[in-house]
C-alpha positions as CSV (number, residue, x, y, z in Angstrom):
1,M,0.0,0.0,0.0
2,R,2.8,2.4,0.9
3,K,4.5,1.8,-2.5
4,A,1.3,2.6,-4.3
5,I,1.0,5.9,-2.5
6,V,4.6,6.8,-3.3
7,L,4.0,6.0,-7.0
8,I,0.5,7.7,-7.3
9,L,1.3,10.9,-5.4
10,P,3.7,12.4,-8.0
11,L,1.2,11.6,-10.8
12,A,-1.6,13.3,-8.9
13,L,0.5,16.4,-8.2
14,S,1.6,16.7,-11.8
15,A,-2.0,16.3,-13.1
16,C,-3.0,19.6,-11.6
17,S,-1.8,21.7,-14.5
18,W,-2.9,19.5,-17.4
19,G,-6.2,21.3,-17.9
20,I,-4.9,24.9,-17.8
21,K,-3.8,25.9,-21.3
22,L,-3.5,29.3,-23.0
23,D,-6.3,29.7,-25.5
24,D,-5.5,30.8,-29.0
25,A,-7.2,34.1,-28.6
26,A,-5.3,34.7,-25.4
27,R,-1.9,34.5,-27.1
28,N,-2.4,38.2,-28.1
29,V,-3.1,39.3,-24.6
30,R,-0.1,40.8,-23.0
31,T,0.6,41.0,-19.3
32,A,1.6,44.5,-18.0
33,W,3.9,43.4,-15.2
34,N,5.4,46.9,-15.0
35,G,1.9,48.4,-14.5
36,D,2.2,50.6,-17.6
37,V,-1.4,50.8,-19.0
38,S,-1.2,54.5,-20.0
39,G,-3.3,55.1,-23.1
40,C,-5.4,52.0,-22.4
41,R,-9.1,51.8,-21.6
42,E,-10.2,49.7,-18.7
43,Q,-12.4,46.8,-19.7
44,G,-13.2,45.4,-16.2
45,K,-12.0,43.4,-13.3
46,L,-11.6,39.7,-13.3
47,S,-10.8,37.1,-10.6
48,V,-9.2,33.8,-11.2
49,S,-8.3,30.9,-9.0
50,V,-6.4,27.6,-9.0
51,M,-5.6,25.0,-6.4
52,N,-2.7,26.1,-4.3
53,R,-2.7,22.9,-2.2
54,V,-3.2,19.3,-3.0
55,G,-4.1,17.6,0.2
56,P,-1.5,18.5,2.8
57,V,1.1,19.5,0.1
58,D,1.6,23.1,-1.0
59,R,2.0,23.5,-4.8
60,S,4.9,25.5,-6.2
61,D,4.3,29.3,-5.8
62,L,5.8,29.8,-9.2
63,K,3.5,27.3,-10.9
64,V,0.4,28.7,-9.1
65,R,1.3,32.2,-10.3
66,D,1.9,31.0,-13.9
67,E,-1.4,29.3,-14.0
68,L,-3.2,32.4,-12.6
69,E,-1.7,34.5,-15.4
70,V,-2.8,32.0,-18.0
71,L,-6.3,32.0,-16.7
72,A,-6.4,35.8,-16.5
73,R,-5.2,36.1,-20.1
74,N,-7.9,33.5,-21.2
75,E,-10.6,35.5,-19.4
76,A,-9.4,38.8,-20.8
77,A,-9.5,37.5,-24.3
78,K,-13.2,36.5,-23.7
79,M,-13.9,40.1,-22.6
80,G,-12.3,41.5,-25.7
81,A,-9.3,42.9,-23.8
82,D,-5.7,42.7,-25.0
83,T,-3.8,43.5,-21.8
84,V,-4.1,42.3,-18.2
85,K,-2.5,43.7,-15.1
86,P,-2.4,42.1,-11.7
87,A,-4.5,44.0,-9.1
88,G,-2.7,42.4,-6.2
89,D,-0.7,39.4,-5.1
90,P,-2.2,35.9,-5.2
91,K,-3.8,34.8,-1.9
92,E,-4.6,31.1,-1.4
93,G,-4.7,30.4,-5.1
94,S,-6.9,33.4,-6.1
95,Q,-5.9,36.6,-7.7
96,D,-7.7,39.7,-9.0
97,W,-6.7,41.2,-12.3
98,L,-7.6,44.3,-14.3
99,A,-8.3,43.9,-18.0
100,Y,-7.6,46.7,-20.5
101,S,-8.0,47.4,-24.2
102,C,-4.9,49.1,-25.4
103,G,-5.2,48.5,-29.2
104,A,-2.2,47.3,-31.2
105,R,0.4,48.8,-28.9
106,A,3.9,48.5,-30.0
107,P,6.6,47.8,-27.4
108,S,7.6,50.9,-25.5
109,S,10.2,53.1,-27.0
110,A,12.7,52.1,-24.2
111,A,12.3,48.5,-25.3
112,R,12.7,49.3,-29.0
113,S,15.8,51.4,-28.4
114,A,17.6,49.0,-26.1
115,P,20.5,47.3,-27.8
116,A,20.4,43.6,-28.0
117,P,22.6,41.8,-25.5
118,T,25.8,40.4,-27.1
119,P,26.9,36.8,-26.4
120,A,29.6,36.5,-23.8
121,P,32.9,35.2,-25.2
122,Q,33.9,31.6,-24.4
123,G,36.3,31.1,-21.6
124,N,34.9,33.9,-19.5
125,A,34.4,34.0,-15.8
126,Q,31.2,31.9,-16.1
127,G,33.3,28.7,-16.3
128,G,33.6,28.5,-20.0
129,F,29.9,28.6,-20.8
130,E,28.6,30.8,-23.5
131,T,25.3,32.7,-23.1
132,V,23.3,33.5,-26.2
133,P,20.1,35.7,-26.1
134,L,16.9,34.1,-27.3
135,K,15.0,35.8,-30.1
C-alpha cells in the first residue's frame, strides 16, 4: 500500500496543470507586469483561482502564479481585452486582475531602443559557458 501511494502521489500532483492551457485568442493578450497601461481603456476586473494545495502538500508558488496568469489572459480574451495587469498578489490560489483594451500597442520606446545583448565570449568568468540571447 505504501509503495502505491509513493507512485501515485507524484502523478496526482503533476496532473493539476494538465487542464490549464493558454487559449489561441489569449496569445495576443499581454501582461503588463510593469503596470504601464497608459493610453489604455479599462475593460473590467476579473478574478481567477487555482488549487494552491493538493491535500497537505503546497503547490509551487511559481507554478500557481503562472497558472493564474494563463487563466487571467484567457478570461481577458473572452472580454475583448488585449492587456491584463495584476491588481494584487495571489492569496490562497486566487488573484484579481484588471483587463484593458490598449489597441495594437507597439513595445515601449525604451524596449525598442535598447540594444540587443551580445553573447559572452567563451572562456569567460562563467566557467567556459557561452550565453546567447533568445530571439
